[in-house]
N, C-alpha and C positions, 0 to 999 in steps of 0.2 A: 077845834081850838088852834089859834095861830101861834107863831113862835113866841111872840111877846107875852101872850097869856100863859104859855107853858113855862117860860122863864119865871114869871111872877109866882106861879104855884109852886115851882121847885124851890124858889127862894124862901117861901113861907113854910114849906114842909119841914117837919121835925120827926126824925126817926125815934123809935123808943130807946130810952136810955142814952140819948145823944150826948148829954154832958159827960157821963162816965166814959163813953166811947172816945170823946175828944181827949180826956185825961189819959186814957190808955195809949192813944196814938202819940201824944206828946212825950209820954214817958219812953216809948220806943225810940222816938227821934233823939231825945236828949241822951239816952244811953248809947245810941249809935255814935253820936257826935263825941261823947266823952271817950269812947274807945278808939276813935280814929287816931292814927299817927299823923305827924306833920306831913302835909302833902306839898310837894314841890311843884305841882302843876301851876300854870298861870291862874290868877284869881278868877277870871271869867269861867274857865272850864271847871274849876273847883266849885264855884257857886252852882253851876249846872248840875254837878254830881250831888250836891247837898239838897237841891230842890227835888231832884229825882228820888233821893232817899226818903225825903219827907213825903212825897206823893205815894211811894210804895208803902210806907208805914201807915198812912191814912187809908190806903186801899185795903190793907189787911184788917184794920180796925173796923172800917165801915162794912166791908164785905162779910164780916162775921155776924152782922146783926140781923137783918131782915131781908125779904125779897126786894124791896125798894133799894136797900143798901147794896145788895148784890148787883142790881142794875147799874147803880152809880159806880161801883167798883169796876164793872166791865167797861163802862165808858172811860174810866181813868186808864185802864190797861190799854185800851185802844189808842188813847192819846199819847202814851209813852212807848208805843211799840217800837222796837229797834229797827234800824234800817239805814242804808246809805243815802246821804243827802243828794239832791239833784239827780235822782234816778228817773229814767224815762218811764212814763206811765204804761207803755206797751212795748212789746218786742217787735221792733221794726225791721231788724236785720241782725245777722250774726257778724261778729267782727273779723271772722276768718272763713276761709273756704270750708266746705263740707256741709253735712246735714246732721241735725240732732234727732235722736229718737227719744221720745218722752212718754213715760207711762203715767197716765192719769186715771182717776176713778172712772172716767168715761171711756177708757181704752187708750191704746198707744197712738201717738201722733208723730208724723215726720215733719220737721221744721226745716225749710230751705234757707239758703244763704240770705235771700231777700226778705225773710220773715213769713213766707207762705206756710200755711199749716194744713196738713191733711190727716184726718183721722182714719185709722185702718180698720176699726171695727170694735166689737165687744170682746176684747182680749186683755190679758194682763202679762206682766213680766216679759216684755218684748226685748229682743237683742238683735243686733245687726249680724248678717252673714259677712264673710270677707268681701271687701270692696263694696259693701252696701247694696248688693243686688237684690237681696231678699231679707226678710225679717223672720225670726223664729219666735213664737209667742205661745202662751198657754191660755187655756180656758177650762177651769175645773180639772177634769181628768183627761183633757185633750192637749196634745202637742200639735201645733199648727204652723206650717210654713206659708208665708204670705209674700206676694210681690209688693212693689212699691205703691200700688194703688189699692191694696187690701184684698186682692183676689187670692183665694186659697189654692196653693199648689199641691199640697198634700196634708193629711192629718192622720193621727193615730190616737187611740184611746187606751188608757190603762185603768186598772182597778182602783188605784189610789190617786189622790190629787198630784198634779204635775207642776213643777216650778223650777226655777234657776236653770234655764236652758243655756247652752254655750256651744257655738259653732266652732269647729276646728279651723285653724288658719287656712287650710287648703280647700275648705268647703265640703269635704267628703264625709264628715262625721258630725253628729250632734250629740253631746252629752247632756243629760238632764236628770233631775231628781223626781222619783215617783214614790211618795211616802218617805220611807227611810232607806230606799234603794237607789243606787246609781245605775242608770241604763244608758246605752249608746245605740244610736240608729244611724243608718247611712243618710247622706245628704239628700237623697231622693225619697226618703221615707221607708225604705226597705231594710230588712235585716235587723230589726230591733232585738236587743239582747240585754240580759242582766250582766253588769260588771262587778258590783259589790253590794253587800247588804250592811245594815246597821251603820249608815253613813250619817254625818252631821249635816246641818242645813247650809253649810258653807258652799257657795257656788263653785263648781269645778272650774279648773283653769287649764287650757290646752297649752302644751309646749310648742313654741314656734320653731320653724327651721329644721324639721326632722325629715324632710323629703317624703318618702313613701310611708313611713311609720307614723303612728298616731299615739302620742303619749299624753296622758292627762293627769293632773294633780288633783287630789281631793282629800278631805278629812273625814275620819270616822267619829263615832260617838265618844270614843276615848281620847280624842284630840290628836290622834296619830295622823301625820301627813303621809300619803302614799302616792307614788308615781307608778302608773300602770300602763302597759302597752295594750291598747284597747283591741288591736287586731288579733293578738295571740291570747289575751287575757292574763298575761304574765305580770307579776308584781316586780318592778325594777328595784325599788327600795321603799322602806317604810321607817318613819321616825319613831322615837319613843312616845309614850302617852304624855299628854300635857293639856293645857287649856285648849278648848276648841277655837280654832282661828276664826277671826271675823272675816278675813279675806285672804285669798291666795292670788298671786299674780306673777307671771314670768316676765323677765326683761325681754325686749324685742328680739334679741339674738338667741334666746333660749338657753343661755348659759347659767342663769341664776334664777332661783325661785324666791320670791319675797313672801314671807309669812307674817301677817299682821294679827297679833293677839291684843286683847284689851290693854295690857301693860307692857308688851314687848314687841319689837319689830326684829325679825330674824331674816338674814340673807343666807340662803343655802346654795351650794354648788349643785350642778346637775346630777351628781351622784349622792346627794343628801348630806354632804359634808358642810358643817357650819362655817361660813366665812366671816360673818359679823353678827353681833347681837346688840341691840340698843334698847334700854329700858325707857319707858315713858316717865316723864317727871312725876314726882310724888303728887298725888291728888288729881292726876289726869288719866283719862282713858281714851285709847285710840278707837275711832269709830269706823273710818274708811280710808282708803288710799288710792292713788292713781300714779302709776309709773310714767314718767315723761317719755315721749316718743323716741328720744335719743337713748334712753336707758341709763342715763347717768345719775338721775335723782328721782325721788319719790315724794309726792305731796301727800301729807297725812292730816286728816281731821282729828283733832284732840278735843275732848270735852273737858273743860276746866271747871269742875264743880257742877252744881245743879243747873246753872242758867247762863253759861258762857262757853264759847267755843273758839278755837283758833285753827288756822291752817298753817303748817310749817313745811318747808322744803328741806329734805335730808339727802345728803350725798350717799349714793349706794356703796361707794368704795369705803366710806367711813361713816355709817349712820349714827355712830356714837357722838359725832360732832354736834355742836349746838344747833346747827342748821339756821335757816333764815325764816323768820315769821313772815308769812305772806299776808295774812289778814286775821283779825280777831274781832269778835262782836258778841253782844248779848244774845242769848237764845241758842239754837242748835243749827249747825250746818249738817246737812244730810247726805249730800252727794258731791262728787268731783268728776270732772271730765276734761281731758286735754283736747285742744283743737288738733286736727290732723298734722298741722305744721309745727306743733309744739310751742307756739308763741303765746297762746292764751290758755288760761286755766279757768274753767267755769266752776263756780262755787254756788251750791244751792243753799239758800238761807231761809229756813222754814218760818221762824217767828216773824221775820221781816217781810215774808212773802215776796222775796226778791231773788233774782239771779245776779251774781257778780261775775263779770268777765274781767279777769285780772291779767294784764299784759305780762308782767314779770315782777318778782319780788324786788328787783333792783330799780326798775323803771317806775313801779308803783302807779301805773295807769289803770284806772278802774272804770268800767262802763257798767252801770247798774240799771236793772229793769225791775219795775214793781208790778204788782197785780198779777203775778204768775198764776196763782190758783184759778182766778176767774177766767184767764185767757184759755185755759184748758178745760173749762166747764162752761162753754157758751150756752146761753139760755138759762143757766142756773140762777137761782134767786139769791143765794148767799155767796160767801167768799169762796167756797169750794174747798176741796182737799188738795194740799200741796203735792204736786206731782214728783215722781222719781225720774232720774236720768237713765236712759238705756244705752247711751253712747253717742259720741260725736265722731262721725265717720266720713272718711273718703273724699278728700279734695280731688277735684277732677279738672 
């Protein structure tokens, strides 16, 4: 059947109970319009919002009917998928020096400055070593160290699934989670040992700038944040119980630990003293953060209700300040990564299947790239699974 014939058949097709469905859809639209407050946006943008609201309402009504209705609803959702306009259809280059590590369903990839892509193998949860010489990754119950072409340098196996590896800043230690335990191994794969039990799934974070000592921050199942010396096994300090942090990150100078909880961002001194505490706005939840390379600010992803996200930049000396909104959009932002020079922030936008390279909140220069899922699933028949960021490393 050609396209013209298909259009004619679709035009003649009537879903069961179609008249009632139309009435329900229009009631939803009319109720939404009646409840709207006066909108000060220009007329053209306001009409676009109203059309989108009408399409969404019809999608709900049609999608609830039959399999044909569900197919039409899926087509409508594809037609109104969010995204940045004028996005490039493929990743041709990075806007700054360095290399990206990307975790896809097909395994980790290294993306070069010029857009070259190299798959490292059938691994997951990959992270850079210091200076990007190696990659630490997991595969089931295995922890694996790889070079930049995917050759295995060493590996070890544990009784439970391994995840969330983190290489110390000097390269001599690797912390990782094995089940509910936190373990530490030397950078050459020797000396694996247990550091703590009953830990949370939060990725551990190494403290920079400690010379010969190796201190790591982690969270336990009671939400307590602990700093431990991994060489001696000694606990340096531990916070009170609370919500399990979504993320832990040290400032580059190692003087402050930033603790991100769903509703609060806390800044702690290196001895555990609270320096600042900023609550997320009502109705929002923090998802992820990335501290700028200069250590003066932190970019935070906040979910605004069920279907919208924003990225804000908060000053670490006063995170209670309103901060600057870097970007907001429909759907979910999943990851953040700063370029090594600190001039670009990469925002991963899942529903749009895009990466946004944002120069700065002030300059508002955005370079968008679409079709991210497909690019890291070559040969795949569908859209693919949206990949995760493993880090932007090492300008040379």
